[in-house]
C-alpha positions in Angstrom: -30.7 -20.8 -18.4 -30.9 -18.0 -15.7 -34.4 -17.0 -14.9 -35.1 -13.3 -13.9 -38.0 -13.2 -11.3 -40.0 -9.9 -11.4 -41.6 -8.7 -8.1 -45.1 -7.9 -9.3 -46.0 -5.9 -6.2 -43.0 -3.7 -6.6 -43.5 -3.2 -10.4 -47.2 -2.2 -9.6 -46.1 0.4 -7.1 -43.5 1.8 -9.6 -46.3 2.0 -12.3 -48.6 3.8 -9.8 -45.9 6.3 -8.8 -45.2 7.0 -12.6 -48.9 7.4 -13.3 -49.2 9.7 -10.3 -46.3 11.9 -11.4 -47.6 12.1 -15.0 -51.1 13.1 -13.7 -49.5 15.7 -11.3 -47.6 17.3 -14.1 -50.8 17.6 -16.1 -52.5 19.1 -13.1 -49.7 21.8 -12.9 -50.1 22.6 -16.7 -53.9 23.1 -16.7 -54.0 25.9 -14.1 -51.3 27.7 -15.9 -53.2 27.6 -19.0 -56.3 28.8 -17.3 -54.4 31.6 -15.5 -53.0 32.9 -18.8 -56.4 33.0 -20.3 -57.8 34.7 -17.2 -55.0 37.4 -17.5 -55.8 37.8 -21.2 -59.5 38.3 -20.4 -58.7 40.9 -17.7 -56.4 42.8 -20.1 -59.1 42.9 -22.8 -61.7 44.2 -20.3 -59.2 46.9 -19.1 -58.5 47.9 -22.7 -62.2 48.2 -23.4 -62.8 50.0 -20.2 -60.1 52.5 -21.1 -61.8 53.2 -24.3 -65.2 53.6 -22.9 -64.1 55.7 -19.9 -62.2 58.0 -22.2 -65.2 58.5 -24.4 -67.9 58.8 -21.8 -66.1 59.7 -18.6 -66.6 57.7 -15.3 -70.2 58.6 -14.6 -71.3 58.3 -18.3 -70.0 54.8 -18.7 -71.5 51.7 -17.6 -70.5 48.0 -17.1 -72.8 47.2 -19.9 -71.0 49.5 -22.2 -67.7 48.1 -21.3 -68.9 44.5 -21.7 -70.2 45.2 -25.1 -66.9 46.8 -26.1 -64.9 43.9 -24.8 -67.3 41.4 -26.4 -68.0 39.6 -23.0 -71.3 39.1 -21.3 -71.6 41.7 -18.5 -71.6 38.9 -15.9 -68.0 38.1 -17.0 -66.9 41.6 -16.0 -68.2 41.0 -12.5 -66.2 37.9 -12.1 -63.0 40.1 -12.3 -64.3 43.4 -10.9 -67.0 43.8 -8.1 -68.2 47.1 -9.8 -67.4 49.9 -12.1 -65.5 51.9 -9.4 -63.2 48.7 -8.9 -62.6 48.5 -12.6 -61.8 52.2 -13.0 -59.5 52.0 -10.0 -57.7 48.9 -11.3 -57.2 50.7 -14.6 -55.6 53.7 -12.9 -53.4 51.5 -10.7 -52.0 49.5 -13.6 -51.4 52.4 -15.9 -50.0 54.9 -13.4 -47.6 52.3 -12.1 -46.4 51.6 -15.6 -46.0 55.3 -16.3 -44.1 55.9 -13.1 -41.7 53.1 -13.9 -41.1 54.4 -17.4 -40.3 57.9 -16.1 -38.1 56.6 -13.3 -36.1 54.3 -15.6 -35.5 57.0 -18.2 -34.4 59.7 -15.8 -32.1 57.2 -14.0 -30.4 56.3 -17.2 -29.8 59.9 -18.3 -26.5 61.7 -17.2 -26.5 64.9 -15.1 -29.3 67.2 -14.1 -29.8 68.9 -17.5 -29.8 65.5 -19.2 -32.3 64.0 -16.8 -34.5 67.0 -17.4 -34.4 66.8 -21.1 -35.1 63.1 -21.0 -38.2 63.9 -18.7 -39.5 66.3 -21.3 -38.9 63.8 -24.1 -40.4 60.8 -22.4 -43.5 62.8 -21.2 -44.7 63.3 -24.9 -43.6 59.8 -25.8 -45.7 58.5 -23.1 -48.6 60.7 -24.0 -48.4 59.2 -27.6 -48.0 55.5 -26.5 -50.8 55.6 -24.0 -52.9 58.3 -25.7 -56.3 57.0 -24.7 -55.3 56.7 -21.0 -53.4 59.9 -21.0 -56.4 61.7 -22.3 -58.5 60.2 -19.4 -55.8 61.0 -16.9 -55.5 64.6 -17.9 -59.1 65.2 -17.9 -59.2 63.7 -14.3 -56.6 66.2 -13.4 -58.2 69.3 -14.9 -61.8 68.3 -14.0 -63.3 68.0 -17.4 -65.0 64.9 -16.2 -66.1 64.6 -12.4 -63.3 62.9 -10.6 -63.7 59.4 -9.2 -62.4 59.5 -5.5 -61.0 56.1 -5.9 -58.3 57.4 -8.4 -57.1 60.2 -6.3 -54.5 58.2 -4.3 -52.9 57.0 -7.5 -53.0 60.4 -9.1 -51.4 62.0 -5.9 -48.9 59.3 -5.5 -47.7 59.8 -9.1 -47.7 63.6 -8.8 -45.8 63.6 -5.5 -43.3 61.1 -6.7 -42.5 62.9 -9.9 -42.5 66.3 -8.0 -39.8 65.1 -5.5 -37.7 63.3 -8.3 -37.6 66.4 -10.5 -37.1 68.8 -7.5 -34.1 66.7 -6.4 -32.7 66.9 -9.9 -33.2 70.6 -10.2 -31.6 71.1 -6.6 -28.6 69.2 -7.9 -28.4 71.3 -10.9 -28.5 74.5 -8.8 -25.8 73.2 -6.5 -23.6 72.5 -9.5 -24.1 75.8 -11.0 -25.6 74.6 -14.2 -29.1 75.9 -13.3 -30.1 79.4 -12.1 -30.5 79.8 -8.3 -34.1 79.5 -7.7 -36.5 77.5 -5.5 -36.3 74.0 -6.8 -39.9 73.2 -6.0 -41.1 76.3 -7.8 -39.1 75.4 -10.9 -40.4 71.9 -10.8 -44.0 73.0 -10.7 -43.4 75.3 -13.7 -41.9 72.5 -15.6 -44.5 70.0 -14.8 -47.2 72.5 -15.8 -45.5 72.9 -19.1 -45.4 69.1 -19.5 -49.0 68.6 -18.6 -50.1 71.4 -21.1 -48.0 70.0 -23.9 -49.4 66.5 -23.3 -52.9 67.9 -23.2 -52.3 69.6 -26.5 -50.8 66.5 -28.0 -53.5 64.0 -27.1 -56.3 66.4 -28.0 -54.8 67.1 -31.4 -54.7 70.7 -30.8 -51.5 71.4 -32.6 -49.7 71.5 -36.0 -46.4 70.3 -34.7 -44.7 66.9 -34.9 -43.9 65.1 -31.7 -40.2 66.1 -32.0 -41.1 69.6 -32.8 -43.3 70.0 -29.7 -40.7 68.3 -27.5 -38.1 70.9 -28.8 -40.4 73.7 -28.2 -41.0 72.8 -24.6 -37.2 72.3 -24.1 -36.3 75.6 -25.4 -39.1 77.4 -23.5 -38.0 75.8 -20.1 -34.2 75.9 -20.5 -34.1 79.4 -21.7 -35.4 80.4 -18.3 -33.5 78.0 -16.0 -29.9 77.5 -17.4 -27.3 79.4 -15.8 -25.7 82.1 -18.0 -22.4 80.3 -18.2 -23.9 76.7 -18.5 
């Protein structure tokens, strides 16, 4: 009978390696779970902050108000944000970035200058509806109903400048192709954006009797009646 000898030392080393790999795998999973939980808590705080800031404005809101709305101890908020200004700033950075991406993607996917402008008008009110609480806060920042927090100004300016350039480029292309009237593209852009801002404010404040589609079509007719070339 053939006897198989086992190298005890080698087997022990193999077992130690297996145990280490198993422990290492567990160590990798645990931070992932904690990180997901941390992101969830951060998102809950931002949602609560959005509601409180919209209701009370930047200066009227407190970290205690936001903590109560989020159902966290106020000390938990400070683990994520050093202060109210940082929380407000983070809210704007996140939301403005998301809005900017949505607008850009929708305009890029539309065809031709007129199609891109139509899509901009449509998506403007769709965004206002989807992010109604934040849009109300954003518009009030712009028109000065609440005192503006200086920390938000770079985000507001960046979004505004980005959209102005994008829309002006589209209008310039439309003028060049002869589908839009010959006029200063930037001036036409500011007129359009003023209409979009006004219609969004009307929508989020509930000062209308129109449906979302009806308000969208109204803005389209008012704008394109003045800018479309006669033979377009």
